[in-house]
C-alpha positions as CSV (number, residue, x, y, z in Angstrom):
1,M,43.9,78.5,38.2
2,N,44.4,78.6,42.1
3,H,44.3,82.7,43.1
4,L,47.8,83.4,44.9
5,L,50.2,86.4,45.5
6,Q,52.6,85.4,42.7
7,H,54.9,88.4,44.2
8,F,55.0,90.0,47.3
9,R,55.5,93.9,46.6
10,F,57.4,94.2,49.9
11,S,60.8,94.8,50.2
12,A,62.7,91.3,51.5
13,P,64.7,93.8,54.2
14,A,60.9,95.2,55.0
15,I,59.9,91.6,55.7
16,V,63.0,90.3,57.4
17,L,62.8,92.9,60.1
18,F,59.2,92.4,60.1
19,L,59.9,88.7,60.5
20,L,62.7,89.5,63.5
21,V,60.1,91.5,65.7
22,F,57.5,89.2,65.6
23,M,59.2,86.5,66.4
24,V,60.5,88.5,69.6
25,F,57.3,89.1,70.8
26,S,55.1,86.2,69.2
27,C,55.7,82.6,70.4
28,E,53.7,81.0,67.5
29,P,54.9,81.3,63.6
30,L,53.6,83.7,61.2
31,S,53.0,81.1,58.5
32,T,52.2,77.2,59.6
33,G,53.5,74.4,58.2
34,F,52.3,70.8,58.2
35,D,53.2,66.8,58.6
36,D,53.4,64.7,55.5
37,T,49.9,63.7,56.3
38,E,47.4,64.7,59.2
39,T,43.7,64.1,60.1
40,A,41.7,67.1,59.1
41,Q,38.9,68.9,60.6
42,L,35.6,67.4,60.7
43,Y,32.5,69.7,60.4
44,Q,28.5,68.9,61.1
45,A,25.4,71.0,59.9
46,K,23.5,72.4,62.7
47,T,20.6,70.5,61.5
48,I,20.8,66.9,60.5
49,V,18.6,66.3,57.1
50,Q,17.8,62.4,56.9
51,V,18.9,60.9,53.9
52,P,17.1,57.7,52.2
53,D,19.3,54.5,52.1
54,T,17.8,53.1,49.0
55,F,20.5,55.1,46.7
56,T,22.0,53.2,43.7
57,R,23.9,56.3,42.1
58,I,25.0,59.3,43.9
59,R,25.8,62.7,41.9
60,V,29.5,63.7,42.4
61,M,30.4,67.6,41.8
62,T,33.4,69.8,41.9
63,W,33.5,73.5,42.1
64,N,36.8,75.8,43.0
65,I,34.7,78.7,44.3
66,R,37.5,81.5,44.6
67,F,37.0,82.4,48.2
68,G,33.4,83.7,47.7
69,A,34.6,86.5,45.5
70,G,32.5,85.6,42.6
71,R,33.9,87.2,39.2
72,L,35.1,90.7,41.4
73,P,38.5,91.5,40.4
74,W,41.4,90.8,42.8
75,F,44.8,91.8,42.8
76,G,46.1,88.2,42.9
77,D,44.9,87.4,39.5
78,A,42.6,88.9,36.7
79,C,44.6,92.3,36.2
80,G,42.4,93.4,39.4
81,E,43.4,96.1,42.2
82,R,41.2,95.1,44.9
83,V,42.7,93.1,48.2
84,I,40.0,93.0,50.3
85,F,36.3,92.5,49.7
86,T,33.4,93.3,51.9
87,E,31.1,91.1,54.2
88,E,28.3,91.7,51.7
89,E,29.9,91.4,48.7
90,I,31.3,87.5,50.2
91,L,27.9,86.8,51.7
92,G,26.2,87.8,48.2
93,N,28.7,85.5,46.3
94,L,28.5,82.8,48.9
95,Q,24.5,82.6,48.6
96,A,24.7,82.6,45.3
97,I,27.1,79.4,45.2
98,A,24.8,78.1,47.8
99,D,21.9,78.4,45.5
100,K,23.3,76.3,42.7
101,I,24.4,74.2,44.7
102,N,21.0,73.8,46.0
103,L,19.5,73.8,42.3
104,E,21.8,70.9,41.3
105,K,22.0,68.9,44.4
106,P,25.0,66.9,44.6
107,D,25.4,63.9,47.0
108,V,28.9,64.7,47.4
109,L,30.7,67.9,46.9
110,L,34.4,68.9,46.3
111,L,34.8,72.5,46.6
112,Q,38.4,74.6,46.8
113,E,39.7,77.5,47.6
114,V,37.5,78.1,50.5
115,D,38.4,80.4,53.1
116,L,37.9,80.1,57.4
117,D,39.3,83.3,58.7
118,S,40.4,85.2,56.1
119,K,41.0,89.4,55.9
120,R,40.4,89.1,52.1
121,S,36.8,87.4,52.5
122,A,35.7,89.4,56.0
123,Y,36.9,86.8,58.6
124,I,34.1,84.4,57.2
125,N,34.4,80.6,57.8
126,Q,33.0,79.5,54.5
127,V,33.1,75.5,55.2
128,Q,30.7,76.3,57.9
129,W,28.3,78.5,55.9
130,V,28.6,76.4,53.1
131,L,27.1,73.6,55.5
132,D,24.4,75.7,57.1
133,H,23.1,77.0,53.9
134,T,22.6,73.9,52.3
135,Y,21.2,70.2,52.4
136,F,24.4,68.6,53.3
137,N,25.2,67.3,56.8
138,Y,29.0,66.7,57.3
139,A,32.1,68.0,55.8
140,A,36.0,68.1,56.3
141,S,38.5,70.2,55.2
142,G,42.3,70.8,55.1
143,F,44.3,73.5,54.5
144,Q,46.1,75.2,51.5
145,W,47.5,77.8,53.0
146,K,47.2,79.0,56.7
147,T,49.3,82.1,57.4
148,Q,48.5,84.6,60.5
149,F,49.9,87.7,58.6
150,I,50.9,88.2,54.6
151,P,53.4,91.4,54.9
152,S,51.8,92.9,51.4
153,D,49.6,94.7,49.9
154,G,47.3,94.6,53.3
155,L,46.7,90.9,52.8
156,G,46.7,90.1,56.1
157,R,46.0,86.7,57.5
158,L,45.1,83.9,55.0
159,E,43.1,80.7,55.8
160,E,42.0,78.8,52.5
161,T,41.4,75.1,52.6
162,N,40.0,72.2,50.1
163,A,36.4,71.0,51.5
164,T,34.7,68.0,51.0
165,Y,30.7,67.6,51.5
166,S,28.8,65.0,51.7
167,R,25.0,63.7,53.2
168,W,26.3,60.9,54.6
169,P,28.7,60.8,57.8
170,I,32.1,61.2,56.9
171,S,34.1,58.2,59.2
172,S,37.9,59.7,58.7
173,S,39.5,62.2,56.7
174,Q,43.3,63.1,56.5
175,R,45.0,66.2,55.2
176,I,48.5,64.8,52.7
177,E,51.0,67.0,51.7
178,L,52.0,67.8,48.2
179,G,55.1,69.5,48.1
180,L,56.1,73.3,48.2
181,R,57.4,75.4,45.0
182,Q,60.9,75.1,44.8
183,D,61.1,77.7,41.9
184,Q,60.9,80.6,44.5
185,D,62.9,82.1,47.2
186,A,63.1,80.9,50.5
187,L,61.1,83.8,52.0
188,T,58.8,84.0,49.3
189,R,58.3,80.1,49.8
190,Y,57.7,80.8,53.5
191,F,54.3,82.8,53.0
192,Y,53.3,80.7,50.2
193,E,50.4,77.9,49.9
194,R,50.8,74.6,51.1
195,C,49.1,72.3,48.1
196,C,47.4,69.3,49.6
197,L,45.1,66.1,49.1
198,L,42.4,65.9,51.3
199,T,40.7,62.3,51.4
200,A,37.4,61.5,53.0
201,K,36.2,58.0,53.8
202,I,32.4,58.2,53.4
203,D,29.7,55.6,55.2
204,I,27.3,55.5,52.5
205,P,24.6,52.5,53.6
206,H,25.6,49.0,51.4
207,T,28.1,50.6,49.9
208,E,32.0,49.6,51.8
209,N,35.2,51.5,51.3
210,F,34.3,54.5,49.9
211,F,36.8,57.7,49.5
212,V,36.6,60.7,47.8
213,V,40.1,62.5,47.2
214,N,39.8,66.0,46.8
215,L,42.7,67.8,45.0
216,H,44.2,71.9,44.7
217,A,47.2,71.5,42.4
218,S,49.6,74.0,41.9
219,A,48.4,77.3,39.5
220,F,51.8,79.7,38.9
221,A,54.8,77.0,39.6
222,T,57.4,76.8,36.8
223,D,59.2,73.9,37.8
224,D,58.3,70.0,38.5
225,T,56.1,70.8,41.3
226,R,52.7,69.5,39.5
227,Q,54.8,66.8,37.9
228,R,55.3,65.8,41.7
229,Q,52.0,66.7,43.2
230,M,50.4,64.4,40.5
231,I,52.7,61.8,41.1
232,R,51.9,62.2,44.7
233,L,48.0,61.9,43.7
234,Q,48.2,58.7,41.9
235,G,50.4,57.1,44.6
236,E,47.0,57.4,47.0
237,L,44.8,56.5,44.3
238,K,46.7,53.5,43.6
239,R,47.3,52.7,47.6
240,I,43.2,52.9,47.9
241,N,42.6,50.8,44.8
242,D,44.9,48.5,46.0
243,L,43.4,48.3,49.5
244,G,40.1,47.2,47.6
245,G,38.5,50.7,48.3
246,W,36.5,52.6,45.7
247,F,36.9,56.3,45.0
248,V,36.5,59.5,43.5
249,A,39.0,62.0,42.9
250,G,38.6,65.6,42.2
251,G,39.1,68.8,41.8
252,D,41.2,71.8,40.1
253,F,44.3,70.2,38.7
254,N,45.4,73.4,37.5
255,T,46.6,71.6,34.1
256,I,44.8,71.2,30.3
257,P,43.9,68.1,29.2
258,P,46.0,66.0,26.3
259,G,45.5,66.8,23.1
260,S,44.1,70.5,23.8
261,D,44.1,72.6,21.2
262,T,45.8,75.6,22.8
263,V,48.3,75.4,25.4
264,D,49.7,78.7,25.4
265,Y,47.0,81.5,27.1
266,C,49.8,84.1,28.0
267,M,48.7,86.3,25.7
268,V,45.2,86.1,27.0
269,D,46.1,86.1,30.4
270,E,48.8,89.0,30.3
271,C,47.5,92.4,32.2
272,P,48.2,96.0,31.0
273,G,51.8,97.0,30.3
274,Q,52.3,93.2,30.8
275,H,55.1,91.9,28.1
276,F,55.2,88.2,27.2
277,H,56.7,86.2,24.4
278,V,59.5,89.1,23.9
279,A,63.0,88.2,23.0
280,G,65.0,88.8,25.7
281,V,62.8,89.8,28.2
282,E,62.2,87.2,31.2
283,P,60.0,85.8,31.9
284,F,58.9,84.8,28.4
285,H,55.8,82.9,29.2
286,M,53.4,84.3,32.4
287,E,53.7,82.2,35.3
288,G,50.6,79.7,35.1
289,S,49.8,80.4,31.5
290,Y,51.9,77.9,29.2
291,Y,50.9,74.6,29.7
292,D,52.6,72.8,27.5
293,P,55.2,71.4,30.0
294,S,52.7,69.6,31.3
295,I,50.2,68.5,28.7
296,H,51.0,65.0,29.8
297,L,50.5,65.3,33.3
298,L,47.0,63.3,33.4
299,D,48.0,60.6,30.7
300,T,48.1,58.0,33.3
301,L,45.1,59.0,35.0
302,Y,43.1,58.9,31.8
303,S,44.5,55.5,31.2
304,L,44.1,53.7,34.7
305,Y,40.8,55.3,35.6
306,Q,37.3,56.2,34.2
307,P,37.1,60.1,33.7
308,A,33.7,61.6,34.1
309,V,34.3,63.4,30.6
310,S,36.4,61.2,28.3
311,L,38.9,62.3,26.2
312,E,36.7,61.5,23.0
313,D,34.4,63.6,24.1
314,F,36.5,66.2,25.0
315,H,38.5,66.2,21.8
316,N,35.3,66.4,19.3
317,N,34.0,69.5,21.0
318,Q,36.6,71.1,23.5
319,Y,34.9,74.2,23.9
320,K,31.4,72.7,25.5
321,Y,33.8,71.1,28.5
322,F,35.8,74.3,29.4
323,T,35.9,74.9,32.9
324,H,38.0,78.4,33.6
325,T,38.9,81.9,32.6
326,T,41.1,84.6,34.0
327,R,38.9,87.7,32.3
328,P,36.0,88.6,34.7
329,T,34.2,89.6,31.8
330,H,34.4,86.9,29.7
331,F,33.7,83.4,29.2
332,W,35.2,79.8,30.1
333,D,38.5,79.8,27.7
334,R,40.2,76.4,29.0
335,T,39.4,73.0,31.1
336,L,41.4,72.7,35.0
337,D,38.4,71.0,37.0
338,Y,38.5,67.0,36.8
339,L,36.2,64.2,38.2
340,F,38.2,60.0,38.1
341,T,37.0,57.0,39.4
342,N,38.5,53.3,39.9
343,F,34.4,52.0,39.2
344,H,32.0,53.4,36.7
345,W,29.8,56.7,35.9
346,L,26.7,56.3,34.8
347,D,27.0,56.9,30.6
348,H,26.1,60.5,29.2
349,S,25.8,62.0,33.1
350,A,28.3,64.2,33.1
351,V,27.5,67.9,32.7
352,T,30.0,71.1,32.6
353,H,28.0,73.5,34.4
354,Q,29.0,76.3,32.2
355,E,26.3,78.3,32.8
356,A,27.4,79.1,36.1
357,T,29.0,82.3,35.0
358,R,29.0,84.4,38.0
359,E,29.7,82.8,40.9
360,S,33.0,82.0,40.1
361,D,35.8,81.9,37.9
362,H,35.7,78.1,37.7
363,A,32.6,76.3,36.7
364,P,31.5,73.4,38.2
365,V,31.8,69.8,36.5
366,S,28.9,67.0,38.0
367,C,28.4,63.5,37.4
368,Y,26.5,60.5,38.1
369,F,29.1,57.5,39.8
370,I,26.9,54.2,40.1
371,L,27.7,52.9,43.8
372,P,29.2,49.5,43.9
373,R,27.3,47.1,46.0
């Protein structure tokens, strides 16, 4: 789940006044909008580690790292009160994330909720930090959120990205806009996230036209936002497939698999003083916790492509594949994170790393991808 500011706590008149003052004295917008498709930002490690060219398979991992906040309670999720974390806290959590990456040794890594220059995470460029504290040589990032100043709760500057890491060069990368929520007023939407796909073409020796597609879907939308985002994802995957390319697609899809035993987490996720499922009280369901309207959003992906974890395996033991919880002191209670390909996974190589309980509120998922030759 993406941990977003759901309701601004400034009054609308106060924000409007702030905007007017800001626009008078500044030439730059507070919140950055993006084109439909843009070139993503590329990164390189300070020291390049040589990689053998004899690979027949690679390990791919996806992980929402919660901007380096670990399991600390934050005001935007998990009933927390904290807004800003210290540099010591963020660096400690980032080190735990790097330690897990270095232990599991994926060859390609898809991260979500990676901050660049955010007040909440001590203004650390987490894309470069992870690159310099692991063995990866290259990375690409695309903004999910880029706002100079959010006038609410002291949140201030916020820059959040999707980031894809590779041991091999990334020859090109694009940020593809997924569209904004339409169930918000215009003022809230102006300051809100801009969900995206991050595509990266990775130059693995002896493997042509290999792409990685990194998704972070909307978490709290109550309209058809996630449906539109999945349609855009499917369109991009079809484009790559039709051109003869190979892809691995993954990320935090913010929806549960079809056939899940539980679709309603409102009572699990509610905070003290909140009340849901009460007749006459709106909203009836908690935003981001009721998945019934989106339970079939992944049907097309499961039918057209190969999931790292099959639906059969998931249905046989759903608990084994849970990847997320909103509660800082609890174990995983739902699945939101996925990997798909239009080629082949190594049989029985998928792992949901449920042991990683302190690094983030999402568990990483990995699988071995067989390289096309």
